[in-house]
C-alpha positions as a LaTeX table, in Angstrom:
\begin{tabular}{lrrr}
\hline
Residue & $x$ (\AA) & $y$ (\AA) & $z$ (\AA) \\
\hline
Met1 & $-62.73$ & 8.12 & $-7.77$ \\
Thr2 & $-63.26$ & 4.55 & $-5.78$ \\
Ala3 & $-59.19$ & 3.51 & $-6.68$ \\
Phe4 & $-58.25$ & 6.60 & $-5.60$ \\
Glu5 & $-60.01$ & 6.58 & $-1.90$ \\
Asp6 & $-59.05$ & 3.34 & $-1.86$ \\
Arg7 & $-55.13$ & 4.38 & $-1.95$ \\
Val8 & $-55.74$ & 6.81 & 0.18 \\
Glu9 & $-56.93$ & 4.31 & 2.84 \\
Ile10 & $-54.37$ & 2.12 & 2.10 \\
Glu11 & $-51.66$ & 4.50 & 2.91 \\
Ala12 & $-53.57$ & 5.73 & 5.81 \\
Leu13 & $-53.25$ & 2.20 & 7.42 \\
Arg14 & $-49.48$ & 2.10 & 6.35 \\
Gly15 & $-49.19$ & 5.37 & 8.30 \\
Glu16 & $-50.96$ & 4.28 & 10.99 \\
Phe17 & $-48.76$ & 1.28 & 11.56 \\
Thr18 & $-45.61$ & 3.39 & 11.23 \\
Asp19 & $-47.44$ & 5.75 & 14.39 \\
Ala20 & $-48.90$ & 2.91 & 16.46 \\
Gly21 & $-45.22$ & 1.39 & 16.49 \\
Met22 & $-43.42$ & 4.68 & 17.14 \\
Val23 & $-45.29$ & 5.73 & 19.86 \\
Arg24 & $-45.86$ & 2.13 & 21.43 \\
Asp25 & $-49.31$ & 1.84 & 21.17 \\
Tyr26 & $-49.55$ & $-1.82$ & 20.38 \\
Asp27 & $-53.38$ & $-2.01$ & 20.65 \\
Arg28 & $-53.39$ & 0.15 & 17.59 \\
Phe29 & $-51.02$ & $-1.35$ & 15.70 \\
Ser30 & $-52.30$ & $-5.37$ & 16.20 \\
Ser31 & $-55.83$ & $-3.82$ & 15.02 \\
Leu32 & $-54.49$ & $-3.11$ & 11.60 \\
Phe33 & $-54.81$ & $-6.70$ & 10.83 \\
Thr34 & $-56.94$ & $-8.85$ & 9.90 \\
Ala35 & $-58.12$ & $-11.54$ & 12.32 \\
Asp36 & $-56.13$ & $-13.88$ & 10.05 \\
Gly37 & $-53.45$ & $-10.90$ & 9.14 \\
Arg38 & $-49.85$ & $-12.18$ & 9.11 \\
Trp39 & $-47.04$ & $-9.81$ & 10.19 \\
Cys40 & $-43.19$ & $-11.44$ & 9.12 \\
Ile41 & $-39.49$ & $-9.98$ & 9.85 \\
Pro42 & $-37.58$ & $-12.76$ & 8.70 \\
Pro43 & $-35.41$ & $-14.45$ & 10.64 \\
Val44 & $-36.62$ & $-12.21$ & 13.82 \\
Ala45 & $-40.41$ & $-12.96$ & 14.08 \\
Asp46 & $-43.43$ & $-14.07$ & 12.27 \\
Phe47 & $-46.91$ & $-13.50$ & 14.19 \\
Thr48 & $-50.29$ & $-14.54$ & 13.19 \\
Gly49 & $-53.43$ & $-12.76$ & 14.85 \\
Pro50 & $-53.80$ & $-9.39$ & 16.08 \\
Asp51 & $-53.16$ & $-11.05$ & 19.90 \\
Glu52 & $-50.07$ & $-12.91$ & 18.72 \\
Ile53 & $-48.93$ & $-9.90$ & 16.73 \\
Arg54 & $-49.84$ & $-7.19$ & 19.75 \\
Ala55 & $-47.79$ & $-9.49$ & 22.21 \\
Gly56 & $-44.66$ & $-9.85$ & 19.69 \\
Val57 & $-44.53$ & $-6.28$ & 18.95 \\
Glu58 & $-44.71$ & $-5.79$ & 22.72 \\
Arg59 & $-41.77$ & $-8.13$ & 23.31 \\
Leu60 & $-39.81$ & $-6.64$ & 20.34 \\
Gln61 & $-40.09$ & $-3.19$ & 21.32 \\
Ala62 & $-38.95$ & $-3.51$ & 24.72 \\
Asn63 & $-35.46$ & $-4.59$ & 23.05 \\
Trp64 & $-34.97$ & $-0.82$ & 21.83 \\
Glu65 & $-33.95$ & 1.88 & 23.80 \\
Phe66 & $-35.27$ & 3.78 & 20.82 \\
Phe67 & $-36.25$ & 3.12 & 17.57 \\
Val68 & $-37.69$ & 5.33 & 14.72 \\
Gln69 & $-38.75$ & 4.16 & 11.61 \\
Thr70 & $-40.07$ & 6.26 & 8.38 \\
Ala71 & $-41.78$ & 4.85 & 5.74 \\
His72 & $-41.67$ & 5.84 & 2.61 \\
Pro73 & $-45.13$ & 5.66 & $-0.03$ \\
Gly74 & $-44.14$ & 2.89 & $-2.87$ \\
Val75 & $-46.64$ & 1.15 & $-4.99$ \\
Ile76 & $-50.49$ & $-0.26$ & $-4.10$ \\
Arg77 & $-52.28$ & $-2.41$ & $-6.31$ \\
Ile78 & $-55.70$ & $-2.79$ & $-6.50$ \\
Asp79 & $-58.05$ & $-6.00$ & $-7.01$ \\
Gly80 & $-61.81$ & $-5.36$ & $-5.87$ \\
Asp81 & $-61.56$ & $-5.53$ & $-2.11$ \\
Thr82 & $-58.06$ & $-7.31$ & $-1.76$ \\
Ala83 & $-54.86$ & $-5.43$ & $-2.78$ \\
Thr84 & $-51.25$ & $-5.78$ & $-3.03$ \\
Gly85 & $-48.19$ & $-3.19$ & $-2.25$ \\
Arg86 & $-44.69$ & $-2.11$ & $-1.36$ \\
Ala87 & $-43.81$ & 0.06 & 1.20 \\
Tyr88 & $-39.90$ & 1.28 & 1.61 \\
Ile89 & $-38.53$ & 1.56 & 5.34 \\
Ala90 & $-35.93$ & 3.59 & 6.88 \\
Glu91 & $-35.00$ & 2.52 & 10.77 \\
Leu92 & $-32.45$ & 3.22 & 12.89 \\
Gly93 & $-32.48$ & 2.66 & 16.85 \\
Arg94 & $-30.48$ & 1.23 & 19.91 \\
Phe95 & $-30.92$ & $-1.84$ & 21.62 \\
Arg96 & $-30.86$ & $-1.60$ & 25.79 \\
Asp97 & $-27.44$ & $-3.68$ & 25.54 \\
Gly98 & $-26.25$ & $-0.75$ & 24.07 \\
Ser99 & $-25.79$ & $-1.94$ & 19.84 \\
Ser100 & $-26.86$ & 0.05 & 17.31 \\
His101 & $-28.84$ & $-0.93$ & 14.24 \\
Ala102 & $-29.65$ & 0.99 & 11.31 \\
Asn103 & $-31.37$ & $-0.51$ & 8.08 \\
His104 & $-33.29$ & $-0.02$ & 4.65 \\
Ala105 & $-36.18$ & $-2.56$ & 4.03 \\
Ile106 & $-39.36$ & $-3.04$ & 1.90 \\
Tyr107 & $-42.58$ & $-4.25$ & 3.53 \\
His108 & $-44.13$ & $-6.48$ & 0.62 \\
Asp109 & $-47.84$ & $-6.41$ & 1.85 \\
Arg110 & $-51.50$ & $-7.48$ & 1.27 \\
Tyr111 & $-54.57$ & $-5.63$ & 2.25 \\
Arg112 & $-58.51$ & $-6.69$ & 2.39 \\
Arg113 & $-61.52$ & $-4.59$ & 2.77 \\
Thr114 & $-63.37$ & $-4.81$ & 5.82 \\
Pro115 & $-66.32$ & $-3.55$ & 7.67 \\
Asp116 & $-63.66$ & $-1.62$ & 9.48 \\
Gly117 & $-62.07$ & $-0.38$ & 6.59 \\
Trp118 & $-58.56$ & $-1.84$ & 4.63 \\
Arg119 & $-56.37$ & $-4.10$ & 7.38 \\
Phe120 & $-53.21$ & $-5.81$ & 6.50 \\
Thr121 & $-53.57$ & $-9.57$ & 5.99 \\
Glu122 & $-49.76$ & $-9.88$ & 4.95 \\
Arg123 & $-46.57$ & $-7.69$ & 5.60 \\
Val124 & $-43.32$ & $-9.04$ & 4.92 \\
Tyr125 & $-39.86$ & $-7.60$ & 5.62 \\
Glu126 & $-37.24$ & $-7.52$ & 3.22 \\
Met127 & $-33.79$ & $-6.47$ & 4.72 \\
Arg128 & $-31.85$ & $-4.43$ & 1.97 \\
Tyr129 & $-28.93$ & $-2.76$ & 3.90 \\
Val130 & $-28.00$ & $-3.45$ & 7.28 \\
Asp131 & $-25.39$ & $-1.04$ & 9.52 \\
Glu132 & $-24.91$ & $-1.91$ & 13.06 \\
Thr133 & $-21.77$ & 1.28 & 12.99 \\
Pro134 & $-22.65$ & 2.62 & 16.74 \\
Leu135 & $-25.34$ & 5.49 & 16.84 \\
Leu136 & $-23.97$ & 8.26 & 18.70 \\
Gly137 & $-26.72$ & 10.20 & 19.44 \\
Lys138 & $-28.78$ & 10.39 & 22.48 \\
Val139 & $-32.36$ & 10.29 & 23.23 \\
Ser140 & $-34.28$ & 12.67 & 23.39 \\
Ser141 & $-37.95$ & 12.51 & 24.82 \\
Thr142 & $-39.62$ & 8.88 & 25.89 \\
Pro143 & $-42.98$ & 7.32 & 23.45 \\
Gly144 & $-45.79$ & 9.20 & 24.37 \\
Ser145 & $-44.09$ & 12.21 & 25.37 \\
Ala146 & $-45.26$ & 14.77 & 22.55 \\
Pro147 & $-46.11$ & 18.18 & 23.94 \\
Gly148 & $-49.62$ & 18.66 & 24.02 \\
Gly149 & $-50.35$ & 14.95 & 23.83 \\
Ala150 & $-50.38$ & 14.08 & 20.34 \\
Ala151 & $-48.74$ & 10.81 & 20.43 \\
Ser152 & $-51.88$ & 9.50 & 22.49 \\
Ser153 & $-54.41$ & 10.98 & 19.45 \\
Gly154 & $-55.22$ & 8.67 & 16.90 \\
\hline
\end{tabular}
């Protein structure tokens, strides 16, 4: 039963990452990493430790008018108190300068069990496809404006 529970907890960790990024909850986002955790998006960013990750995600998000990330389950391989995995990502957004970006990518992950549950020790982004065709849609809400305060729960 432990392997099943570990998989569920790791998948929940990956879901928390996407949710925290989507609603711009930078404190929660950075708390998902170990003290020596690394988040890398070559060649854009490479941050180590929760403080650097928090400052980095806030700085990166400030460039977006809107940003949508959809995560899709991948593999998880557990080895005691550590694990590796991949998650498949689809993103789209428009930068504040008016340029657009859509991509498909893979996160290559390393996880560690901690007293607070599973955390990322490393999350490295591998872009597989990029489309910079202008997005013609419009923003229909702002981060954290979900009805009933759903975005602030967690």
